[in-house]
Each structure stands twice: as C-alpha cells, then as structure tokens.
N, C-alpha and C positions, 0 to 999 in steps of 0.2 A: 320391714324394708319396704319391700314391693307394695305392701297395703298402705303405707303412711304415703309414699311415692305417687300411687294412682290418686290416693283422696285429695292431694295436694294439687295434681294434674287435672282432675274434674273439679276442682274448687275454682283452678284457674280459668277452666273452660267456662264455669258458670260466672264468673265475674267477667270474662271478656263478652259473655250474651248479654249481661246486665247492663254493661257500658253499650253496646252496641243499640238494645232497646232503649236505653235513656237519650242517647245520642239520635238516635232517628226521631223518636218522641219531640224532641227539643227542637231539630230541623224542622220536622212539618209545622209546630207551631209557627217558628220564623217566617217558613216560608208562606204560609197563610197570613201573617202578618204582612208581608212583603206584599202578597198581590193585594190584598184590601186596601193598603195606603196608594200603591202605584204613585210615586213620586220621581223625579229626579235621580234619587239617590238609589233608586232601584238596581241599577248594575252593581255598585259597592255592596248594597246588602245581600245581593246573591252570591257574589265572591265570598261575602265574608261567612254566609252561612253555608257554602259548598266549600270550602276551607276548615271550617270551625269541625264540619261532620266529618271530613278526610284526617283531621287532627285526632278525633275520638276514635276513628276506626283504626289510625296507627295505634293507639294504646292499646284497643282492644288485640290488635295484633300482637303485638308484644305479649301479652297474657297468653294468647296461644301458642307462640313461640317458645313460652315459658312451660306452657304444658307438653307440648311436643318432645322438648328436650328432657323432661323428666322420665317422659312415658321411653323414649329410646334409652335412657340410661338406665331402665331397670332391666332390659333384655336387649341387648342390640342386635339387629340381624342387619347385613348389608343393605337389604332391601330398605330396614327402616332408616339405616343413616342416610342413603340414597336421598329417600323422600324427605328426610331432616334436613340436608343441604338444599334439595331444590326448594322446600318450605321458605328456609330461611334466607335464600338467594331471590325468591318473590318479595317477600317482606322485606328486606332490606331496599331492594329496588323502589319499591311503592313508597317507604316512608325517605327514602332520597328525593324522589322527583315531589314530592309531597314538602318538602322541607325546601326547594327551588323555587316552588311556587309561593310558597309563604313568604319566603324571602324578596320574590319578585312583588307580590304583591305590597309589602311592607315599602319597599322604594317607589313603588306607586303612589302608596299614600304620603311618604314622606314628600314626594314630589309633589304633589298636588296641596298638600298643606303650604310647602314653600309658594308656591306660585299664588296662593290664596291670598297669603299674606302681602306678597307685592303689590297684587291687585286690587 
C-alpha cells in the first residue's frame, strides 16, 4: 500500500514537473514572438501569455497537491498535516486569484469586442 502510494505520488510530481517545463517552453516561445512582432496588440498578447502560463501552473499545483495528499495519507504526523494544510491554503489562494484575473480578462475582451463592433 505504501509503496503504491509513493509511486503514484512520485508520478504526480513528475507530471507536475513536465507540465511546468512544457508551459515555460511554450510561454518563452510566445514571448519571443510577441517581442519580435511588437505591434499594438502587445499588451493583450502579454496578458494572454501570462494568464496561459498561470493556468498551466495552476494545473501543475493540483498535481503537486495530489502528491502531497497521498504522502500525508501514508503516515500522517501532525507536522505533515499542518504542512499539507498550509500548502493547500496557498495553492487554493493562488488558484482563486488566477481565476479572478481570468474572469477580468474575459470581461475586458468582451467589452473590447463589443466596442469594436459598435465603432
């Protein structure tokens, strides 16, 4: 049981690392394209790039939280439970604020598209 949980936990940590690596590579590529083009849509592209990277980081945080939950379930000490609680709180806060930024960006894009059609 413990060996299986540890294996799954390490697999979740590896998945998180791969997601982060791919997200950083994609964000770097997109940033280079934005930097090379330099047009009026730069700010929107930069915000899309930043939020896209943030979304992938949030996905990786979910994998890491799953790994932490598995490891804590194996042999929980009060110290482990406290650390898991702090990690879960921090990750939940990060996801909450990322979601708020994503919603705000969607609202700005809707407003801009509505203004563009009227003008």
